[in-house]
Each structure stands twice: as structure tokens, then as C-alpha cells.
C-alpha positions, 0 to 999 in steps of 0.5 A: 443093367439098363432100362429102355422103352420102345415102340418101333425097333429095327433088329439087325442079325448077322451072318454068324447067327443066321448060318453059324457053320458058314454054309447053311441057315440054322435055327440054333440062335434064332428061336429066342429072337423069333420069340422076342419078335412075336411077343413084341408084335403081340404087345402092339410094338412094331419090328423090322428085321435086317438080316445078313446071311444070304451068301453063307446060306447059299454057299453049299449050293455053289461048291467051289474049291477056290476063293469065290469070285464076285459072280460066284458070290452073287450066285450064292446070294441068289440061292441063299436069299430063298433059303434065308427067307424060308428059314425066317418064315418057319418061325412065324404065323404072320407073313414075312416080306423080303426087301432087298436094297442097294446103296443107290436105293437109299441115295435116291430120294424118290426110292428112299421115300418109296422104301419108307412107304412100303415098310409102313404098309407092311407093318400096317398089314401085319407083315414082318419086313426083312431087309437085306442088301441086294448081294445078287446085283450089288458091286462095291460102288453100290454096296452099303458095305455092312449090315450094321450100317444098313440097320442104321439106314433102315432105322432112319428110313423107317423112323424107328425109335430103336436099333437093336444090333445083335453081336457075338459079344455082350456089348461094348467093352473097355477092351476086347474081352476075348483078349483082355480078362480085365475088360468091363462092359460099358452099360450106357454111352451118353454120346459117341465120341472119338474115345468110344471109337478108340475102343472098337476092334476088327471084325469078330468072325470070318463070315461077317464084314462088320466088327465093333467099329461098324456097330459104333458107326451105326450107333452114331448115325442113329443116336444123332438122329434121335434113335437109341441103339442097343448092342446085345449078344445074339447068342444069349437067349436070355438077352431077349427075355430081358428085352421084353421087360425093357431091360438091356443086358448089353450096351445102350447108346443114348439117343440125342435130341433131334429136331431134324426133318426126314429130308435133312436126315436123308441128306446127312446120312445116306448120300455119298458125295461125288465131288467138291465145291471150294467156296470163298469166305463170303459164301461160307459166311452166307451159308453158315451165318445166314442160311443162304443158298450157294451161288455161283459167284462164291465158288472158287474151284470145282473138283471131281466129275458129277451130274446135276442132282448128285451130292457134293461137299461144300468146302472152305479152306481145309474142311467141309462146311456143308453137303448138298445136291448140285443143280448143275453138273461139274462141266457146267459149274467149271464154266459158271463158277465165279459168275453172277446168277443173272449170267448163268442163262446167257453163258450156258444157254439154260438155267436151273435157277440162280443157285448152285446148291439150294438151301432146301437141298443142303445140310450144314456139317457140325 
């Protein structure tokens, strides 16, 4: 059993715990979690909940005999979100606050900062923030995709020190314990490596979209950013009694030392790139060795269609060396690639500056 200390935690709770039967909310597994949250708040700690389950909670209110369409799932989510929040509120005397997010909310810097400010004020005023993906409007291209990674993004934006992921097994094992009785629990993971990813299986339940792989992905995002991550069995109430004493009956992914700024973390983890800029060796050296901005003279190829302000991968030969926000759209970049910075205005008729991607809007890839 491992020991941890923490002050601000995000706790992710999946559909299988919220709605075990797949059609309505239940208190079956939530009472011990609610007691843990209440005791933690009384001890002066801060907690944010990332809760799945809106579609499952509303499923019984949209009766169908065929596979649900996107619109029908969104209708289930719209009804189920109310059921889910009411289910949470009955466990607490403090107000519960609903925050619905899409991936676009996290990718837009202004909205990202607004989310951070809202979470801070809710906790300052004694409310319990409950975050979920906005399934009533999100379609595939707007989806985070799973609430394990949404939990990681929430931990990043909230500047938490701990992410607690509630699973349906005790943690990360050397093999799938449901299939291999010789599998043993891994209590501590110093670093998320390819070997750790190789231990991940598929999704564990029909209701959830996240299997062990998405939990490891979430742990990787967090630990690289200085946030320790814990996987525990959310169906075992004793787990949460132990957590109150700082003991983890599960797996602890150790936080790595991180001195990255909040903006750099946002650039690294939440932005989806829309295209690629292939650069020459001189530009590659300028970016990686001298910390320079990317100038149009170093751009060889522009791939994909994107707008000014979209994120792009900066590629040398076969690998991405950086990611950043393009100051020009793809059409204009096709025109000015290879040119000197001083030629931009005369060629385009305007200029956003001499750089294609400014150093302040760029993060180097390890």
C-alpha cells in the first residue's frame, strides 16, 4: 500500500459507478465517495468531481428499441444531466455546481482561462464543482472522447496536485486480473513508459468508453505536468476510508518534476493540431537550439487547411519537433513560405508580424 499527500484533487467517477444498471442514477457506489469528499472538504482540502453518466441516467426517459442515434443520445444526455446533478446534490449540504465542457472549450485559450477562474471561485465559495462533457451538443470532432482524459484536462486547468480515477478494478495490474489469476497489482509507477502502456486492455464495461489505456493516458498527461495520479476501485468503499488517511489501495503514478508554465501545459496537452509545417534544417536548429520563433524562410511545405490561430505541428523530416499557434492561415502560408519576413506585407498586403509561429506560442516536443 502506498502513501500520498494532497491538497487539491480531481476525482473522476465513471458511468458504471453513477448508473450501475445502465438506465438510471444510483447511490449504490456513491455513498462512500460522497463521505470521502465531505471529510476532505472539512479537513480544508479542495475537491472537483468529473462525473460521467448523463446518457445512462437519461436512457430510461427516451425509450427506444433500436441503437440510439446521435440526436437520441443527446436527448438522453439533456434529460440525464438533470438526473445526475440531482443525484449528486442529495449527498451534500453544500451547493453542487455544474460545468459542461467540450474539447473546443479547452482548446480556446480565453475559455480555458475562464474555466480556471470559474473553478477557483466555486471552490473559494464552498461549492463542489461537478464537471462533465457537454454530450447534449458535442459531436465527434468536439468531443474529448472519454472522461479519464477529461479528468486529466480538468486537473491541469484547475492546477490540482492529484487526479483520482475510480475504476472497476483495484488498479494497474501486470495482466488483466479478470482473465489471469496470476496477475499482480502494481502499487507504484515511477514513470509512464511504453511498457506501462503495453499492460493496458480494452474498455471494461459496456457503458463506459474508457478502458485502462485511457486511464494511463490521463496519468501520463498529469504526471508529466507535476500531478500525481491514482487509480482505485470505486466499488470498494474501504478504498476511500484509506484515502482519508493518505493510503492508496490501488496504483499511484508518481508526479514528475515540472516547471512548465500554465500556458505551456495548455499548448502541450489540450490543443488539437489542424495541419503541419515542414521546415528545413536551419529552422529546426533555430527552434530547438536557440529558442527562436519560426520564420517563413524556414518553411518548406504547408500541409492541411487551417485558420490563423489554429495549432499546427512543426515537422522536420519524419518527426514533429514542436507545436504552436500559426499567425497565418494555410492559404497565406502557401504564398509566403520560403520568403524573408520583410517580404510578408508586400506579398500579402498585410502582416501579423515577421514570425509564422511565435516562440511564446510554441512548445517543443520531447
